[in-house]
C-alpha positions in Angstrom: -30.3 8.9 -0.8 -28.6 5.5 -1.2 -26.0 5.0 1.5 -22.6 4.1 0.0 -20.9 0.9 1.0 -17.4 -0.4 0.7 -16.6 -4.1 0.3 -13.5 -5.8 1.7 -12.4 -9.0 0.0 -9.8 -10.9 2.1 -10.0 -14.1 0.0 -11.0 -13.9 -3.6 -9.7 -13.7 -7.1 -8.1 -10.3 -6.3 -8.2 -9.3 -2.6 -8.8 -5.6 -1.9 -11.4 -2.9 -1.2 -14.2 -2.3 -3.7 -16.9 0.4 -3.8 -19.6 -1.6 -5.5 -21.2 -4.9 -5.0 -20.8 -5.8 -8.7 -17.0 -5.4 -8.4 -16.9 -7.4 -5.1 -19.1 -10.1 -6.5 -16.7 -10.5 -9.5 -13.9 -11.2 -7.1 -15.7 -13.8 -4.9 -18.0 -15.6 -7.3 -16.6 -19.1 -7.9 -13.8 -18.6 -5.5 -13.5 -21.5 -2.9 -14.1 -20.2 0.7 -14.3 -16.6 -0.3 -14.2 -14.1 2.6 -15.7 -10.7 2.2 -17.9 -8.2 4.1 -19.4 -4.7 3.5 -18.6 -1.6 5.5 -20.3 1.8 5.7 -17.1 3.9 5.3 -13.7 3.6 3.6 -11.9 4.1 6.9 -13.7 1.1 8.4 -13.0 -1.0 5.3 -9.3 0.0 5.2 -8.9 -0.9 8.9 -10.7 -4.2 8.5 -8.7 -5.1 5.4 -5.4 -4.6 7.3 -6.6 -6.6 10.3 -7.7 -10.2 11.0 -10.8 -11.1 8.9 -12.0 -13.6 11.6 -12.7 -10.6 13.8 -15.3 -9.4 11.3 -16.8 -12.4 9.6 -16.6 -15.2 12.1 -20.4 -15.5 12.7 -21.1 -15.3 8.9 -18.8 -18.1 8.0 -19.9 -20.2 11.0 -23.5 -20.3 10.0 -22.6 -21.8 6.7 -20.2 -24.4 8.0 -21.5 -25.3 11.5 -22.8 -28.8 12.2 -24.8 -28.8 15.4 -23.9 -31.2 18.2 -26.9 -33.2 19.3 -27.5 -32.8 23.0 -30.6 -33.9 25.0 -31.0 -30.7 27.0 -34.2 -32.0 28.6 -32.2 -34.8 30.2 -29.7 -32.4 31.7 -31.6 -29.4 33.1 -28.5 -28.2 35.0 -27.0 -27.0 31.7 -27.4 -23.3 31.4 -28.7 -22.7 27.9 -28.2 -18.9 27.9 -24.5 -19.3 27.8 -21.4 -19.6 25.5 -19.6 -22.8 24.8 -16.0 -22.7 23.5 -13.6 -25.3 22.1 -10.4 -25.6 20.2 -9.0 -28.1 17.7 -5.3 -28.9 17.0 -4.3 -31.6 14.5 -0.8 -32.0 16.0 1.1 -31.0 19.1 2.3 -28.4 18.2 0.3 -27.8 15.1 -2.3 -25.6 13.5 -4.9 -24.5 16.0 -8.4 -23.1 15.6 -10.8 -22.0 18.3 -14.4 -20.9 18.4 -17.4 -20.0 20.6 -21.0 -20.9 20.0 -24.4 -20.0 21.5 -25.1 -23.0 23.7 -28.8 -22.9 23.1 -28.9 -22.5 19.3 -25.5 -23.7 18.2 -24.9 -20.6 16.2 -21.2 -19.8 16.0 -20.3 -16.4 17.6 -16.6 -16.3 16.7 -13.9 -18.4 15.1 -10.1 -17.7 14.9 -7.4 -19.7 13.1 -5.8 -21.7 12.0 -2.8 -20.4 13.9 0.5 -22.1 13.2 2.4 -24.3 15.7 0.2 -24.0 18.7 -1.3 -26.5 21.2 -4.9 -27.4 22.0 -4.5 -25.9 25.5 -3.5 -22.6 24.0 -6.5 -22.6 21.8 -8.8 -23.4 24.7 -7.3 -20.6 26.7 -7.7 -18.1 23.9 -11.3 -19.2 23.3 -12.3 -18.5 26.9 -10.6 -15.1 27.0 -12.1 -14.2 23.6 -15.6 -15.0 25.0 -14.9 -12.9 28.1 -13.7 -9.9 26.1 -16.6 -10.2 23.7 -19.2 -10.3 26.4 -17.5 -7.4 28.3 -17.7 -5.3 25.1 -21.4 -6.2 24.8 -22.1 -5.5 28.4 -23.3 -9.1 29.1 -22.2 -11.7 31.6 -23.2 -15.0 30.0 -21.7 -18.1 31.6 -18.9 -19.7 29.6 -18.5 -23.5 29.2 -15.2 -25.1 28.4 -14.2 -28.8 28.5 -10.5 -27.9 29.3 -9.6 -28.0 33.0 -6.2 -26.6 32.1 -7.5 -23.6 30.2 -10.0 -22.8 32.9 -7.3 -22.9 35.5 -5.0 -20.6 33.4 -7.8 -18.1 33.0 -8.7 -18.1 36.7 -5.0 -17.6 37.5 -4.8 -14.9 34.7 -1.7 -16.6 33.4 -1.1 -19.0 30.5 1.4 -21.5 31.8 2.4 -23.0 28.5 5.8 -24.7 28.0 5.7 -24.1 24.3 9.0 -22.6 23.2 8.8 -19.5 20.9 9.7 -19.9 17.3 9.1 -17.9 14.1 6.2 -20.1 13.2 4.2 -19.7 16.5 4.8 -15.9 16.9 1.2 -15.1 16.0 -0.4 -17.4 18.5 2.0 -16.4 21.3 1.3 -12.8 20.6 -2.5 -13.5 21.0 -1.7 -15.3 24.3 0.2 -12.2 25.5 -2.7 -10.0 24.6 -5.1 -12.3 26.4 -3.0 -12.3 29.5 -2.9 -8.5 29.4 -6.6 -8.4 29.1 -7.1 -10.7 32.1 -4.7 -8.6 34.2 -6.4 -5.3 33.3 -10.0 -6.3 33.3 -12.4 -7.9 35.8 -15.3 -10.2 34.8 -18.3 -11.7 36.5 -19.1 -14.5 34.0 -19.2 -17.9 35.5 -16.6 -20.2 34.0 -18.0 -23.7 34.0 -16.4 -27.1 33.2 -18.4 -28.9 30.5 -19.1 -32.5 31.7 -18.2 -34.3 28.5 -18.5 -37.8 30.1 -22.0 -37.1 31.2 -23.4 -34.6 28.7 -21.5 -35.6 25.5 -19.3 -33.4 23.3 -19.4 -29.6 24.0 -21.6 -27.7 21.5 -18.5 -25.9 20.2 -16.7 -29.1 19.3 -15.1 -29.2 15.9 -16.2 -32.8 15.3 -12.7 -33.9 14.3 -12.1 -36.6 16.9 -11.3 -40.1 15.6 
């Protein structure tokens, strides 16, 4: 018996939920940056369609768009390869923010969120670390986490984001994620090592977005 699948199209000619690959394909074929994924039940598909697509398709989009950072790991044996590296990018301050986490060893992107309107780079860095902590906790792993942000690392250790960004209607989404991240930190424990990435010595962190001028 063929197992039935349901296809969520977040970005396509006509976003929605489809019960055949042919219908899904018609919506995404030729559509720039189409976002879609299959699910094994209508309930899962409905929940996913109503939620944030980055929570479901981050690793799939990343593999297609990721440009690996060249790092001579042999020259720096102190770098823990079995780890997660996180980073954020913000074009203005405040401005649209994206953050992501990658497998340090392979460069494969594990998650990506954004862009989130009217945030700051520090907020993105903070959310990236907490996202990695929550992800590994859910998986039952304790991989070390690298970040090149001293500020974000301090906020996570203190379990409080000390941003001075004033709330507006535009940044409501990112500040809501910050509140959720703070709640997670205050209600969960973790044993992952949080490590400062030594950019001056090792080069750009593997999760870098490559947008520096």
